[in-house]
C-alpha positions as CSV (number, residue, x, y, z in Angstrom):
1,M,6.8,-15.5,-119.7
2,G,8.4,-14.4,-123.1
3,L,11.9,-14.9,-121.2
4,L,11.4,-17.9,-120.2
5,T,9.5,-19.3,-123.5
6,D,11.7,-17.7,-126.6
7,P,13.5,-20.2,-127.6
8,S,16.1,-17.6,-129.0
9,V,16.7,-16.7,-125.4
10,G,19.9,-18.4,-124.4
11,H,22.0,-18.2,-127.6
12,G,23.3,-14.7,-127.4
13,A,27.4,-14.5,-126.4
14,L,26.8,-12.1,-123.3
15,T,23.5,-13.9,-122.0
16,S,26.3,-17.3,-122.4
17,I,28.2,-16.1,-120.3
18,F,26.3,-14.9,-117.4
19,V,24.5,-17.7,-117.4
20,R,27.5,-20.0,-117.5
21,H,29.1,-17.4,-114.9
22,H,25.9,-16.8,-112.4
23,N,27.2,-18.0,-109.2
24,R,30.3,-15.9,-109.3
25,F,28.6,-12.9,-110.5
26,C,25.5,-13.4,-107.5
27,I,28.6,-13.4,-105.1
28,V,30.0,-9.9,-106.4
29,M,26.6,-8.3,-106.4
30,F,26.4,-9.4,-102.7
31,I,29.2,-8.0,-102.1
32,V,29.2,-5.0,-104.5
33,S,25.6,-4.1,-102.4
34,V,27.5,-4.1,-98.6
35,V,30.3,-1.7,-100.1
36,L,28.4,-0.1,-101.6
37,F,26.0,0.4,-98.5
38,C,28.7,1.4,-96.5
39,M,30.2,4.0,-99.0
40,L,26.7,5.5,-98.6
41,A,27.8,7.2,-95.3
42,H,30.8,8.3,-96.6
43,Y,30.7,12.6,-97.1
44,S,30.7,12.5,-101.1
45,L,27.7,9.8,-101.5
46,S,25.8,12.3,-98.6
47,S,24.5,15.4,-98.8
48,Q,24.1,18.5,-97.1
49,T,20.3,18.9,-95.6
50,Y,18.3,22.2,-96.5
51,F,14.6,23.1,-96.4
52,S,12.3,22.7,-99.2
53,E,9.0,24.4,-97.4
54,N,10.3,28.2,-97.4
55,A,6.8,28.7,-95.7
56,L,8.3,27.3,-92.7
57,L,10.4,30.3,-92.4
58,P,12.6,28.8,-89.7
59,G,14.4,31.1,-86.9
60,L,12.4,34.6,-88.9
61,V,11.7,35.8,-84.9
62,K,13.6,36.0,-81.7
63,G,12.1,33.1,-78.9
64,Q,10.1,34.9,-76.1
65,L,9.3,32.0,-73.9
66,N,11.1,32.9,-70.5
67,D,10.7,32.2,-67.0
68,N,8.2,35.8,-66.7
69,T,5.5,34.5,-68.8
70,G,3.1,33.8,-65.8
71,S,3.9,31.0,-63.6
72,S,7.4,29.5,-63.8
73,F,8.7,26.6,-64.9
74,R,10.2,25.5,-61.0
75,D,6.4,26.0,-60.2
76,H,5.0,23.8,-62.3
77,F,7.4,20.9,-61.8
78,R,6.9,21.5,-57.6
79,E,3.1,21.3,-58.1
80,L,3.9,17.9,-60.4
81,N,6.3,16.7,-58.0
82,A,4.0,17.3,-55.5
83,E,1.5,15.6,-57.2
84,A,2.9,12.1,-58.5
85,Q,4.3,11.5,-54.5
86,H,0.0,10.3,-53.9
87,Y,0.3,8.9,-57.2
88,E,2.9,6.2,-57.1
89,A,1.7,3.9,-60.1
90,E,-1.3,5.7,-61.6
91,T,-1.6,9.1,-63.1
92,P,-3.4,11.8,-61.6
93,H,-6.1,12.8,-64.0
94,A,-8.0,15.8,-61.4
95,Y,-4.7,17.7,-61.2
96,L,-4.6,17.3,-65.2
97,I,-8.1,18.6,-65.8
98,S,-7.8,21.2,-63.2
99,K,-4.4,22.4,-64.1
100,F,-5.5,23.0,-68.1
101,K,-9.0,24.4,-66.8
102,N,-6.2,26.8,-64.9
103,L,-4.5,27.1,-68.0
104,R,-7.8,28.0,-70.2
105,L,-8.0,25.8,-72.2
106,E,-10.6,23.7,-73.5
107,T,-10.0,20.5,-71.6
108,Y,-11.5,16.9,-71.9
109,S,-10.6,13.6,-71.0
110,H,-10.6,10.2,-73.3
111,N,-11.0,6.9,-71.7
112,F,-10.6,3.2,-73.1
113,T,-9.6,-0.5,-72.8
114,L,-7.4,-3.5,-74.3
115,N,-9.1,-6.4,-74.1
116,Y,-6.4,-8.5,-73.8
117,P,-5.4,-10.4,-77.3
118,L,-3.7,-13.5,-75.6
119,K,-5.6,-14.6,-72.7
120,K,-10.0,-14.2,-72.5
121,N,-11.6,-11.6,-69.8
122,T,-8.4,-9.7,-69.2
123,K,-9.1,-6.4,-69.7
124,Y,-6.8,-2.7,-69.0
125,T,-8.5,1.1,-68.7
126,G,-6.6,4.1,-69.3
127,R,-7.7,7.7,-69.4
128,N,-5.9,10.4,-71.2
129,V,-6.6,14.0,-70.9
130,Y,-6.2,17.0,-73.2
131,G,-6.9,20.6,-73.5
132,I,-7.1,22.5,-77.3
133,L,-6.1,26.3,-77.4
134,R,-8.1,27.5,-80.2
135,A,-6.7,29.3,-82.8
136,P,-8.4,33.3,-82.7
137,R,-7.4,34.0,-86.5
138,S,-9.3,30.9,-87.8
139,A,-12.5,28.8,-87.4
140,S,-10.4,25.6,-86.5
141,I,-9.4,24.1,-89.8
142,E,-5.9,22.9,-88.7
143,S,-4.1,21.9,-85.5
144,I,-0.2,21.0,-84.3
145,V,-0.2,18.4,-81.5
146,L,2.2,19.0,-78.1
147,S,2.3,15.6,-76.6
148,V,3.4,14.4,-73.5
149,P,3.7,10.8,-71.9
150,Y,2.8,10.7,-68.0
151,R,5.0,8.2,-66.1
152,A,4.1,7.6,-62.7
153,P,7.3,7.3,-60.1
154,S,6.9,3.5,-60.1
155,S,7.1,3.6,-64.1
156,V,10.4,2.0,-65.3
157,Y,11.1,4.4,-67.7
158,P,12.8,8.1,-66.8
159,S,10.6,10.6,-65.9
160,T,8.7,13.0,-68.0
161,L,7.6,15.5,-65.5
162,P,9.9,18.1,-66.3
163,G,8.4,17.8,-70.1
164,L,5.2,17.8,-68.6
165,A,6.3,21.1,-66.3
166,V,7.6,22.5,-69.9
167,M,4.3,22.1,-71.8
168,F,2.4,23.8,-68.9
169,Q,4.6,26.9,-69.8
170,I,4.5,26.6,-72.9
171,A,0.4,26.9,-73.2
172,Q,0.5,29.5,-70.5
173,F,2.8,31.2,-72.4
174,F,0.8,30.5,-76.1
175,R,-2.6,31.6,-74.5
176,Q,-0.9,35.2,-74.2
177,Q,-0.6,35.3,-77.7
178,I,-3.1,36.2,-80.5
179,Y,-1.0,35.1,-84.1
180,W,-2.3,31.3,-84.0
181,A,-3.8,29.7,-87.0
182,K,-3.8,26.9,-86.1
183,D,-5.8,24.9,-83.0
184,I,-3.2,23.6,-81.1
185,I,-3.9,20.6,-79.0
186,F,-2.0,20.0,-75.8
187,L,-2.3,16.0,-74.7
188,V,-1.5,14.7,-71.7
189,T,-1.5,10.1,-72.6
190,E,-1.4,7.6,-70.4
191,H,0.6,3.9,-71.0
192,E,3.3,5.2,-73.4
193,Q,2.0,4.2,-77.3
194,L,-0.7,2.5,-76.0
195,G,-2.8,5.3,-75.0
196,M,-1.4,7.7,-78.3
197,Q,-2.9,4.8,-80.1
198,A,-6.0,4.8,-78.7
199,W,-6.3,8.3,-78.6
200,L,-5.5,9.2,-82.7
201,E,-8.0,6.2,-83.9
202,A,-10.8,8.1,-81.5
203,Y,-9.7,11.4,-83.3
204,H,-9.8,9.8,-86.7
205,G,-12.8,7.3,-85.7
206,T,-10.7,4.9,-87.2
207,S,-9.5,0.9,-85.9
208,C,-6.0,-0.1,-87.0
209,G,-5.3,-3.1,-85.4
210,S,-7.7,-6.5,-84.8
211,P,-11.4,-5.8,-84.4
212,G,-12.1,-5.7,-80.5
213,V,-8.5,-5.8,-79.7
214,L,-8.4,-1.9,-78.7
215,D,-11.4,0.2,-77.6
216,S,-10.9,3.4,-78.3
217,G,-13.8,5.2,-77.0
218,K,-14.9,8.5,-78.6
219,L,-13.6,12.0,-78.0
220,S,-15.5,14.9,-76.5
221,G,-13.8,17.5,-78.2
222,R,-11.8,18.1,-81.5
223,A,-9.7,20.8,-83.3
224,G,-9.3,20.6,-87.1
225,A,-7.1,18.5,-88.6
226,I,-3.8,18.1,-87.6
227,Q,-1.1,18.9,-89.6
228,A,2.3,17.9,-87.5
229,A,2.6,16.8,-84.1
230,I,5.9,17.4,-81.3
231,N,6.3,14.2,-78.9
232,L,8.3,15.8,-76.2
233,E,9.6,13.5,-73.4
234,I,12.4,16.1,-70.9
235,H,13.8,13.8,-68.2
236,S,15.8,17.3,-65.7
237,D,15.4,20.8,-65.3
238,K,19.2,20.9,-66.1
239,I,19.6,19.1,-70.1
240,D,22.8,17.9,-71.5
241,H,21.3,17.1,-75.1
242,I,18.4,16.5,-77.0
243,D,18.0,13.6,-78.9
244,I,15.5,13.8,-82.0
245,K,13.8,10.4,-82.3
246,L,11.7,10.0,-86.0
247,S,11.3,5.9,-86.6
248,G,8.1,5.8,-86.7
249,L,5.5,2.7,-87.1
250,N,6.6,-0.3,-89.6
251,G,9.1,2.2,-90.6
252,Q,7.6,5.2,-91.6
253,L,9.7,8.7,-91.9
254,P,8.3,12.3,-91.2
255,N,8.8,14.5,-93.7
256,L,13.0,15.6,-93.6
257,D,11.9,19.4,-93.0
258,L,10.7,19.0,-89.9
259,V,13.3,17.2,-88.6
260,N,15.5,19.6,-90.4
261,L,13.4,22.6,-88.6
262,A,14.5,20.7,-85.0
263,H,17.7,20.8,-85.9
264,R,18.1,23.9,-86.9
265,L,16.2,25.6,-84.2
266,C,18.5,23.6,-81.8
267,N,21.6,25.1,-83.0
268,K,19.9,28.9,-83.3
269,E,19.1,28.5,-78.8
270,S,22.4,26.3,-78.6
271,V,20.8,23.5,-77.7
272,K,23.2,20.2,-77.8
273,H,21.5,18.2,-80.6
274,T,21.8,14.6,-81.8
275,F,20.2,11.8,-83.9
276,N,20.7,8.5,-81.9
277,N,22.6,10.1,-79.4
278,V,25.2,11.3,-81.5
279,D,26.4,14.3,-82.0
280,G,26.6,14.3,-85.7
281,G,28.5,18.3,-85.3
282,A,31.1,17.0,-83.5
283,I,34.3,19.2,-83.6
284,G,38.2,17.9,-84.1
285,R,37.3,14.4,-85.4
286,S,39.3,13.3,-88.3
287,K,38.1,12.0,-91.8
288,V,38.5,8.6,-90.7
289,N,36.2,8.8,-87.3
290,S,34.0,10.5,-88.6
291,Y,33.2,8.3,-91.1
292,Y,33.3,5.5,-89.0
293,T,30.3,8.0,-86.7
294,N,28.9,8.1,-89.8
295,L,28.3,4.8,-90.6
296,S,27.5,3.6,-86.5
297,T,24.7,6.2,-86.4
298,M,23.2,5.3,-89.9
299,M,23.0,1.6,-89.3
300,S,21.6,2.5,-85.5
301,M,19.1,4.2,-87.4
302,V,18.2,0.7,-89.7
303,M,18.5,-1.4,-87.1
304,T,16.1,0.6,-85.2
305,Q,13.6,1.0,-88.5
306,A,13.9,-2.3,-89.5
307,T,11.5,-3.5,-86.3
308,G,8.5,-1.5,-87.2
309,V,8.7,-0.5,-83.7
310,P,8.3,3.2,-83.2
311,D,11.0,4.6,-80.7
312,G,8.8,7.4,-79.1
313,N,5.1,8.0,-79.7
314,H,5.2,9.9,-82.5
315,G,5.6,7.2,-84.2
316,L,1.8,6.8,-84.3
317,F,1.2,9.9,-86.0
318,H,3.1,9.1,-89.3
319,R,0.0,6.6,-90.8
320,F,-2.4,9.2,-90.4
321,G,-0.2,11.2,-92.7
322,I,1.0,13.4,-90.3
323,E,4.0,14.0,-89.6
324,A,5.8,14.0,-86.3
325,I,9.5,13.8,-84.0
326,T,9.9,13.2,-80.4
327,L,12.2,15.8,-78.5
328,E,14.0,13.3,-75.7
329,G,16.1,16.0,-73.1
330,Y,18.3,13.8,-71.2
331,E,19.8,14.7,-68.0
332,K,22.9,16.1,-67.3
333,E,25.3,14.3,-65.4
334,G,28.1,15.9,-63.3
335,R,29.4,19.6,-64.1
336,G,29.7,21.2,-67.2
337,I,27.4,22.9,-69.4
338,Y,23.9,22.5,-69.9
339,S,20.6,23.3,-71.9
340,S,17.9,25.2,-69.3
341,V,14.5,23.9,-69.9
342,F,13.8,27.7,-71.5
343,Q,16.5,27.0,-74.6
344,V,14.7,24.2,-74.8
345,G,11.3,25.9,-74.8
346,R,11.7,28.4,-77.2
347,V,13.2,25.8,-79.4
348,I,9.5,24.8,-79.2
349,E,8.1,27.7,-79.4
350,G,10.4,27.9,-82.7
351,M,9.3,24.9,-84.2
352,F,5.0,25.5,-83.1
353,R,5.7,29.0,-84.7
354,S,7.0,28.3,-88.0
355,L,4.3,24.9,-88.2
356,N,2.2,28.0,-87.9
357,N,2.8,29.2,-91.2
358,L,2.9,26.3,-93.2
359,L,-0.1,27.0,-95.7
360,E,-0.5,22.9,-96.7
361,R,0.9,19.9,-95.4
362,F,4.6,18.7,-95.6
363,H,4.9,17.9,-99.1
364,Q,8.2,18.9,-100.9
365,S,11.1,17.0,-99.0
366,F,11.9,13.6,-98.2
367,F,9.9,10.8,-96.5
368,F,11.9,7.7,-97.7
369,Y,16.3,8.4,-97.0
370,L,19.1,7.7,-94.4
371,L,20.4,10.1,-91.7
372,P,24.3,9.1,-91.5
373,S,24.6,12.6,-88.8
374,T,22.5,15.3,-88.0
375,D,23.0,17.6,-90.9
376,R,23.2,15.4,-93.4
377,Y,20.8,12.8,-95.5
378,V,20.8,9.9,-97.6
379,S,18.3,10.2,-100.5
380,I,16.4,6.9,-101.6
381,G,17.9,7.7,-105.4
382,L,21.2,6.2,-103.8
383,Y,20.9,3.6,-101.1
384,M,17.4,1.9,-103.1
385,P,20.4,0.8,-105.7
386,C,22.2,-1.7,-102.9
387,L,18.7,-3.8,-102.4
388,V,18.3,-3.6,-105.9
389,L,21.7,-5.3,-106.6
390,L,20.6,-8.4,-103.7
391,V,17.6,-9.2,-105.4
392,G,18.8,-8.4,-109.0
393,A,21.5,-11.8,-107.7
394,L,18.1,-13.6,-107.1
395,F,16.8,-12.6,-110.8
396,L,19.8,-13.9,-112.2
397,K,20.3,-16.5,-110.6
398,A,16.0,-18.4,-111.6
399,F,16.9,-16.6,-114.9
400,S,20.1,-18.8,-115.3
401,T,18.4,-21.6,-113.8
402,W,15.9,-22.0,-116.1
403,I,17.9,-21.3,-119.1
404,Q,20.3,-23.9,-118.2
405,H,17.8,-26.7,-117.5
406,S,16.1,-25.7,-121.1
407,S,19.6,-25.3,-122.7
408,E,20.4,-29.3,-122.1
409,H,17.0,-30.1,-123.5
410,K,17.4,-28.5,-127.2
411,S,18.0,-30.5,-129.9
412,G,18.4,-30.1,-133.4
413,D,15.3,-28.1,-135.3
414,S,13.0,-29.0,-132.6
415,S,13.9,-26.9,-130.0
416,T,11.3,-24.9,-129.3
417,Q,8.9,-28.3,-129.0
418,A,12.0,-30.0,-126.7
419,I,11.7,-27.3,-123.9
420,I,8.4,-28.4,-123.2
421,S,8.4,-32.0,-124.4
422,E,8.6,-32.9,-120.6
423,H,5.4,-31.9,-119.0
424,L,5.0,-30.0,-116.4
425,N,3.6,-31.1,-113.4
426,V,1.8,-27.5,-112.3
427,G,-0.5,-29.2,-110.2
428,M,2.2,-30.2,-107.6
429,V,4.7,-27.7,-107.7
430,S,1.7,-25.0,-106.8
431,V,0.3,-27.6,-104.3
432,I,3.9,-26.9,-102.5
433,I,3.5,-23.1,-103.0
434,L,-0.1,-23.0,-101.3
435,S,0.1,-25.6,-98.8
436,S,3.6,-23.9,-97.2
437,H,1.2,-19.9,-97.8
438,V,-1.4,-22.1,-95.5
439,V,0.9,-23.0,-92.9
440,G,2.0,-18.8,-93.0
441,L,-1.9,-17.7,-92.9
442,I,-2.4,-20.5,-89.8
443,L,0.7,-18.9,-87.9
444,L,-0.5,-15.2,-88.4
445,P,-0.4,-13.6,-85.2
446,N,-4.7,-13.5,-85.0
447,L,-5.4,-17.3,-85.1
448,A,-2.1,-19.7,-84.0
449,P,-0.9,-17.3,-80.7
450,A,-4.8,-17.6,-79.1
451,Y,-4.5,-21.5,-79.6
452,F,-1.2,-21.8,-78.1
453,T,-1.9,-20.0,-75.4
454,H,-5.0,-21.6,-74.9
455,F,-3.4,-25.2,-75.2
456,W,0.0,-24.3,-72.6
457,N,-2.8,-22.0,-70.8
458,H,-0.7,-23.0,-66.9
459,I,2.6,-21.5,-68.4
460,P,3.2,-17.6,-69.1
461,T,2.0,-16.8,-72.4
462,H,6.0,-16.0,-73.9
463,R,6.5,-19.6,-73.3
464,A,3.2,-20.8,-74.8
465,L,4.2,-18.6,-78.2
466,L,7.8,-20.4,-78.1
467,L,6.4,-23.9,-77.6
468,G,3.8,-23.1,-80.1
469,Y,5.7,-21.9,-82.5
470,G,9.0,-23.4,-81.7
471,S,7.4,-27.2,-81.8
472,L,5.8,-26.4,-85.6
473,S,8.9,-25.3,-86.9
474,I,10.8,-28.3,-85.9
475,T,8.4,-30.7,-87.2
476,I,8.1,-28.9,-90.4
477,V,12.0,-29.3,-90.5
478,C,11.9,-32.9,-89.6
479,L,8.6,-34.3,-91.6
480,L,9.4,-31.8,-94.9
481,P,12.5,-34.1,-96.4
482,I,10.3,-37.6,-95.2
483,I,7.8,-36.2,-97.3
484,M,9.7,-35.6,-100.1
485,K,11.4,-39.6,-100.2
486,K,8.4,-40.7,-99.8
487,C,5.7,-39.1,-101.8
488,L,7.9,-37.2,-105.0
489,N,10.0,-39.5,-106.1
490,S,8.1,-39.3,-109.5
491,F,8.6,-35.7,-109.6
492,K,9.8,-35.1,-113.1
493,S,12.8,-32.7,-113.1
494,S,11.6,-29.6,-114.7
495,N,9.0,-29.7,-111.9
496,W,11.5,-29.2,-109.2
497,V,13.8,-26.6,-111.9
498,L,10.5,-24.6,-111.7
499,L,10.1,-25.2,-108.0
500,H,13.3,-23.6,-107.6
501,V,12.5,-20.7,-110.1
502,I,9.3,-19.1,-108.6
503,C,10.9,-19.6,-105.0
504,L,13.7,-17.4,-105.9
505,L,11.3,-14.9,-108.1
506,E,9.1,-15.0,-104.9
507,L,11.8,-14.0,-102.3
508,G,12.9,-11.2,-104.4
509,I,9.8,-9.8,-105.2
510,G,9.0,-10.3,-101.8
511,L,11.3,-8.0,-100.3
512,L,11.2,-5.2,-103.1
513,C,7.6,-5.3,-102.2
514,V,8.6,-4.8,-98.3
515,S,11.6,-2.4,-99.1
516,M,9.1,0.1,-101.1
517,H,7.7,0.9,-97.4
518,N,10.3,-0.1,-95.0
519,F,14.0,-0.1,-96.7
520,S,15.8,-1.3,-93.8
521,L,14.2,-4.6,-93.3
522,G,13.8,-5.4,-97.1
523,Y,17.7,-4.8,-96.6
524,L,18.9,-6.7,-93.8
525,T,16.4,-9.5,-94.7
526,A,18.2,-9.4,-98.0
527,L,21.2,-9.6,-96.3
528,V,20.4,-12.6,-94.8
529,Y,18.3,-14.6,-97.6
530,V,20.1,-13.6,-100.3
531,L,23.3,-16.0,-100.1
532,P,22.3,-19.0,-99.1
533,A,18.9,-19.2,-101.6
534,V,21.6,-18.1,-104.1
535,C,23.8,-21.3,-102.6
536,I,20.5,-23.6,-103.4
537,K,20.9,-25.9,-105.9
538,S,17.6,-27.3,-108.3
539,T,20.0,-30.8,-108.6
540,Q,21.1,-32.7,-105.0
541,N,22.5,-30.5,-101.7
542,S,25.3,-30.6,-99.7
543,L,25.4,-31.1,-96.2
544,I,26.9,-27.5,-95.9
545,V,23.6,-26.2,-98.2
546,K,20.7,-27.8,-95.6
547,L,22.9,-26.3,-92.7
548,L,23.7,-22.8,-93.6
549,W,19.7,-22.7,-94.9
550,L,18.4,-24.5,-91.6
551,I,20.8,-21.8,-89.9
552,V,18.7,-18.8,-91.2
553,H,14.8,-21.0,-90.1
554,P,12.9,-17.6,-89.4
555,M,13.1,-19.0,-85.3
556,C,16.2,-19.7,-85.8
557,S,17.2,-15.8,-86.9
558,L,15.1,-14.8,-84.0
559,F,17.2,-16.8,-81.6
560,W,20.8,-15.4,-83.4
561,I,19.7,-12.0,-83.3
562,T,18.2,-12.6,-79.4
563,A,21.4,-14.2,-78.1
564,Y,24.1,-11.4,-80.0
565,I,21.3,-9.3,-77.7
566,T,21.7,-10.9,-74.9
567,Y,25.6,-10.9,-75.1
568,T,26.0,-7.8,-75.3
569,A,23.9,-6.6,-72.6
570,Y,24.8,-9.4,-69.9
571,P,28.8,-10.6,-71.5
572,E,29.2,-12.1,-67.7
573,L,26.2,-15.0,-68.0
574,P,27.3,-18.4,-67.5
575,I,26.3,-20.9,-70.8
576,S,23.5,-22.0,-69.1
577,D,22.0,-18.8,-67.5
578,F,23.0,-17.0,-71.1
579,L,20.8,-19.9,-73.1
580,T,18.0,-19.8,-70.6
581,K,17.7,-15.9,-70.9
582,T,18.0,-16.4,-74.6
583,L,15.4,-18.2,-75.2
584,E,13.1,-16.1,-72.7
585,A,13.6,-12.8,-74.7
586,S,12.9,-14.7,-78.3
587,G,9.4,-15.7,-76.2
588,Q,9.1,-12.5,-74.9
589,W,9.5,-10.5,-78.6
590,M,6.8,-13.0,-80.1
591,V,4.8,-11.9,-77.5
592,L,4.9,-8.3,-78.2
593,S,5.3,-8.6,-82.0
594,T,2.3,-10.4,-81.9
595,I,0.4,-7.7,-79.6
596,D,2.1,-5.2,-82.0
597,N,0.3,-6.4,-84.7
598,M,-3.1,-7.0,-83.3
599,I,-2.9,-3.6,-81.4
600,Y,-1.1,-1.1,-83.7
601,G,-1.1,-3.0,-87.4
602,N,2.8,-3.3,-87.0
603,W,3.4,-6.1,-90.0
604,A,7.1,-7.3,-89.1
605,F,5.8,-10.1,-87.8
606,S,3.8,-11.0,-90.8
607,V,5.9,-10.2,-93.1
608,S,7.8,-13.2,-91.0
609,V,5.2,-15.6,-91.6
610,L,3.5,-14.6,-94.8
611,L,7.4,-14.2,-96.9
612,L,9.9,-16.1,-95.6
613,L,8.4,-18.8,-93.3
614,P,6.6,-20.2,-97.1
615,V,9.4,-19.4,-99.6
616,W,12.3,-21.0,-96.6
617,M,9.6,-24.4,-96.3
618,S,9.6,-23.7,-100.6
619,F,13.5,-24.3,-100.3
620,W,14.2,-26.7,-97.8
621,C,12.0,-28.6,-100.2
622,L,14.5,-28.6,-102.6
623,T,17.9,-29.1,-100.5
624,F,15.9,-32.7,-99.9
625,L,15.8,-33.4,-103.4
626,P,15.2,-37.1,-103.8
627,T,18.5,-39.0,-105.3
628,D,17.3,-40.0,-108.3
629,V,15.6,-37.0,-109.4
630,S,19.2,-35.9,-108.4
631,Q,21.1,-38.1,-110.7
632,K,18.3,-37.6,-113.4
633,L,18.7,-33.9,-113.4
634,K,22.3,-34.4,-113.5
635,T,22.3,-37.1,-116.5
636,E,19.6,-35.0,-118.5
């Protein structure tokens, strides 16, 4: 507050330059931020990956897994295929339990129930199966998890039966070894991420979502504290490449040492490995092509991370302090060199033996980073200035707006009194700010969606949410200008400036807070909102500014993003079908975001209604400043 009340502020030459040309500086900061972010993919600004944790000792021993260790992979795979034919849309729990017992593992099953939050009296049940290999050299203090999601033949996702066969052979091989110092948990989950979330909640005795939505049940058997986890999704016995996935819930990332370990061991076993399905180590590319490849890889990571949705079951481990990644093996199409499941098995063997060497949790390497390729990274110290530049533009706009307004009221020696001569109606400004946040609270996923689906119970859920949120958004857009003209004509000019400054500061601080946990979400949101926010003035705004701010309404932003994705997926659709599919996809996105929030605790939707929507409404009030107040601000 000293910055806003100190009478000497604004008299310095440098300060005067910034205040007088603040719009130009804000635009320059925006451009520099975008250019700097694009430059991060260049070789000179990224660093070579390395191991910070020497205890991992990657590749120190030679992998011993082969097809001669007990039952072969093909025997397991043949049994699984035969069993899956009898369970077209279900999980063969009895077979999995019997299989784990035959491998001499402590075998347990875990039941869970989902009370569907958007439709009353609707329940879904599931059952996980897991086996524990007790460490012969410790007292079950620590453990490592190897998980595979079971997918029935009717599933829309690629089959994971080859990955399950690999798990069985690895379990059989691990059972014969005596060097394990940590328990190993072999977990088969049902219903994709839902089963994994239920198992993790039951294992740690907690609930992450809304109360009463996911009944995670209880576990009959436990191992030690989980140190790390590997999620396996192998789609064929002939593997073209292994894609290493790492984006977790709400943008969390695993420790970089674990990611490096997977890439290093893939190199050792001559397994082609990628990140976001891009081979960063391809030979023969020119410098220009390498740069564009790195930039597209980094941008794909940013896009995935910004959604806050995990790209594999591994992403649900991170919130519990467990480092986890997913290894997804894609099927080799056509002829050519491919990797066998035994090579992949030896990669997993090497990872578990390295993790077995750890004496403490991962802590030495990075938890905040961007990856332009499989062997290079960008640290937080390099990419965070990109966001700081955007937020700095908001702070500069707020500072300059207040200083300009204060300077216009200064006269003679009574400058300190002139600033406060016009009494600020803080109560009215507070009403506008608080009212906009109350609307955001009402629209939270655990409040509004239930009422929308109950009111429009005769239509599908995604259409009910789209209709409810859409109708409310249109009402807000139409009613706010009328309220502004009818009720706030006597609003003092200083109050509008104060409201403008508060909106700018709230948006900037909110973006900084979001980026501390999920940089990608914070940065992409800043790219969308900073420039329109800087264009809004405390005086009367032009029609172009109003349209620009209307375009970035959270509901409109969702529509534009969905429209772009729909067009890239279905470019041949006629305009009517394209708009229909876009609206349907927008409604489905809202349903999935609501459910993710209530089950997993994904707060991407909460950020939209608690930060972006209230700030948008407050700025929308400024764009429809009453005419007489605008004239007063100009003449004062």
